[in-house]
C-alpha positions in Angstrom: -19.0 -8.8 -0.7 -15.6 -9.3 -2.3 -17.1 -11.6 -4.9 -19.9 -9.1 -5.8 -17.3 -6.3 -6.1 -15.2 -8.4 -8.4 -18.2 -9.1 -10.7 -19.2 -5.4 -10.6 -15.8 -4.0 -11.5 -13.9 -6.9 -13.2 -16.4 -8.5 -15.5 -14.3 -8.0 -18.7 -11.4 -9.8 -17.0 -13.6 -12.6 -15.7 -14.9 -13.0 -19.3 -11.4 -13.2 -20.7 -11.8 -10.0 -22.7 -9.2 -8.1 -20.7 -5.9 -9.0 -19.1 -6.6 -7.4 -15.7 -8.8 -5.1 -13.7 -8.6 -3.1 -10.5 -11.2 -2.9 -7.7 -11.0 -1.0 -4.4 -12.7 -3.0 -1.6 -13.5 -1.6 1.8 -12.9 -4.0 4.7 -13.3 -4.0 8.4 -11.2 -7.1 9.1 -8.1 -7.7 7.0 -8.0 -11.4 8.0 -11.5 -11.8 6.7 -10.6 -10.1 3.4 -7.5 -12.3 3.1 -9.6 -15.4 3.6 -12.1 -14.2 1.0 -9.3 -13.6 -1.5 -7.8 -17.0 -0.8 -11.1 -18.7 -1.3 -11.8 -16.8 -4.6 -8.3 -17.7 -5.8 -8.8 -21.4 -4.9 -12.1 -21.4 -6.9 -10.9 -19.3 -9.9 -7.3 -20.4 -10.4 -8.4 -23.5 -12.4 -10.1 -21.0 -14.8 -6.9 -19.0 -15.2 -7.7 -16.0 -13.0 -5.8 -14.7 -10.0 -6.5 -11.9 -7.5 -3.8 -10.1 -5.5 -3.9 -7.1 -3.2 -1.6 -4.4 -4.5 -2.0 -2.3 -1.3 -3.9 -1.8 1.9 -4.7 1.8 3.0 -7.2 3.4 5.3 -9.6 0.4 5.5 -9.5 -0.3 1.7 -7.6 -2.8 -0.3 -6.7 -2.3 -4.0 -7.2 -5.7 -5.6 -5.7 -6.6 -9.0 -7.7 -9.4 -10.7 -5.8 -10.7 -13.7 -5.1 -13.5 -16.2 -1.5 -14.6 -15.6 -1.2 -16.2 -19.1 -2.5 -13.0 -20.8 -0.2 -10.8 -18.7 2.8 -12.9 -19.7 1.8 -12.4 -23.4 1.2 -8.7 -22.9 4.6 -8.2 -21.2 6.4 -9.8 -24.2 5.3 -6.9 -26.4 8.5 -5.1 -27.4 7.2 -1.6 -26.5 5.8 -2.7 -23.2 8.9 -4.8 -22.2 11.2 -1.9 -23.1 9.2 0.7 -21.1 9.0 -1.7 -18.1 12.7 -2.5 -18.3 13.5 1.2 -18.2 11.5 1.4 -15.0 13.3 -1.5 -13.3 10.8 -4.3 -14.1 11.7 -7.8 -15.4 9.0 -8.1 -18.1 10.1 -11.8 -18.6 8.9 -12.6 -15.0 5.2 -11.7 -14.8 4.9 -12.6 -11.1 7.9 -10.6 -10.3 6.5 -7.7 -12.3 3.3 -7.8 -10.4 5.3 -7.8 -7.1 7.2 -4.8 -8.4 4.0 -3.0 -9.5 2.6 -3.6 -5.9 5.7 -2.0 -4.4 5.4 1.0 -6.7 1.6 1.3 -6.0 2.3 1.2 -2.2 4.9 4.0 -2.5 2.7 6.3 -4.6 -0.4 8.3 -3.9 -1.5 7.9 -7.5 -1.1 5.0 -9.9 2.2 4.5 -11.6 1.6 5.2 -15.3 2.9 1.8 -16.4 -0.1 0.1 -14.7 -1.9 0.2 -18.1 0.4 -2.6 -19.3 -0.9 -4.8 -16.5 -4.5 -4.0 -17.4 -4.3 -5.0 -21.0 -4.4 -1.4 -22.5 -2.8 -1.0 -25.9 1.0 -0.2 -25.5 0.6 2.9 -27.8 -1.9 4.3 -25.4 0.1 3.5 -22.2 3.2 5.0 -23.8 1.2 8.1 -24.9 -0.1 8.5 -21.4 3.4 8.2 -20.0 4.8 10.7 -22.4 2.1 13.3 -22.0 1.5 12.8 -18.3 -2.2 12.0 -19.1 -2.9 15.1 -21.2 -3.9 15.7 -24.8 -5.5 12.3 -25.6 -7.8 11.6 -28.5 -10.5 9.9 -26.4 -11.2 9.0 -22.8 -13.1 5.9 -21.8 -11.8 2.9 -19.8 -8.4 4.4 -20.5 -7.0 7.5 -22.3 -6.6 6.8 -26.0 -3.6 8.1 -27.9 -3.6 5.6 -30.7 -6.4 3.7 -32.5 -9.6 5.4 -31.6 -11.9 3.0 -33.5 -10.4 -0.1 -31.8 -10.7 1.5 -28.4 -14.3 2.4 -29.0 -15.1 -1.2 -29.9 -13.3 -2.4 -26.7 -15.2 0.1 -24.6 -18.5 -1.1 -26.1 -17.6 -4.7 -25.4 -16.5 -4.0 -21.9 -19.7 -2.1 -21.1 -21.9 -4.8 -22.6 -20.0 -7.5 -20.7 -20.4 -5.6 -17.4 -24.1 -5.2 -17.9 -24.7 -8.8 -18.7 -22.4 -10.2 -16.0 -24.0 -7.9 -13.3 -27.4 -8.9 -14.4 -26.5 -12.6 -14.4 -24.9 -12.3 -10.9 -28.0 -10.6 -9.5 -30.1 -13.5 -10.9 -28.0 -16.1 -9.1 -25.1 -17.1 -11.4 -22.0 -17.8 -9.4 -18.6 -16.1 -10.0 -17.3 -19.6 -11.1 -20.1 -19.8 -13.7 -19.3 -16.3 -14.9 -15.5 -16.8 -15.1 -14.4 -18.1 -18.5 -11.6 -20.6 -18.6 -8.5 -19.2 -20.5 
């Protein structure tokens, strides 16, 4: 179940097109979910992918699937690093930043606006969202676009196509290891 949800909701990250993705997974037994995530991490870590629960709430777990190497690169962006530093993050420590994000997610009913930096969204768009509180964007798709619309449209198209292909391949029997690109 966990594996299927990851393919359904995180295909662009599995394919190496995107830094990270989020998926909300319902569970009955937290120890079973923990075992599933541990197994997935064991199998996908050699391919450069990691999954971590950001929070558990009301029988659901919010799972962050991400590429640590890409996250480290994304957090080095001057705009992203500056915005994260202002919020108390150490952008030079990606694992610590993920732990800080998890703490902030657990304390909030909604997502902290800076989460876009962890998902590979363009810094201009994350900063635009943070400044406007989510209003007055140029385009809405996988994220709200405040900057380069053409580039965002191309990313949205690639993400949609990737998700279609990955879900079809998974239904036809390809494993999550086969679908996860090494990065």
